[in-house]
C-alpha positions in Angstrom: -7.5 -17.0 -23.2 -7.6 -19.0 -19.9 -6.1 -15.9 -18.2 -9.1 -13.8 -19.2 -11.7 -16.4 -18.5 -10.5 -16.9 -14.9 -10.0 -13.2 -14.4 -6.4 -13.7 -13.6 -5.3 -10.6 -15.4 -7.8 -8.5 -13.3 -6.5 -10.2 -10.2 -2.9 -9.4 -11.1 -3.7 -5.8 -11.7 -5.5 -5.5 -8.4 -2.7 -7.1 -6.5 -0.2 -4.8 -8.2 -2.1 -1.8 -7.2 -2.4 -3.1 -3.6 1.4 -3.7 -3.6 2.1 -0.1 -4.7 -0.1 1.4 -2.0 1.4 -0.8 0.7 4.9 0.3 -0.4 3.8 3.9 -0.3 2.4 3.5 3.3 5.6 1.7 4.4 7.7 4.6 3.0 5.7 7.2 4.8 6.0 5.3 8.1 9.7 5.0 7.7 10.0 8.7 7.0 7.9 9.5 10.2 10.1 7.2 12.2 13.3 8.9 10.9 12.0 12.4 11.7 10.7 11.2 15.1 7.9 13.8 14.8 4.8 11.7 14.9 2.0 11.3 17.3 -1.0 9.0 17.6 -3.0 11.1 15.1 -0.3 10.9 12.5 0.1 7.2 12.9 -3.7 6.6 12.4 -3.8 9.0 9.5 -1.0 7.1 7.6 -2.7 3.8 8.2 -6.0 5.0 6.7 
């Protein structure tokens, strides 16, 4: 019950979601680098 009262479970779920999004962005960046077909606009779009 301490996990719920300190909102640790919600914190864990939020961190997990952030981790998944960060991994997705990293994968997109790696693909752009491999293709070498990116410009400033593409780099900004991926980061947002």
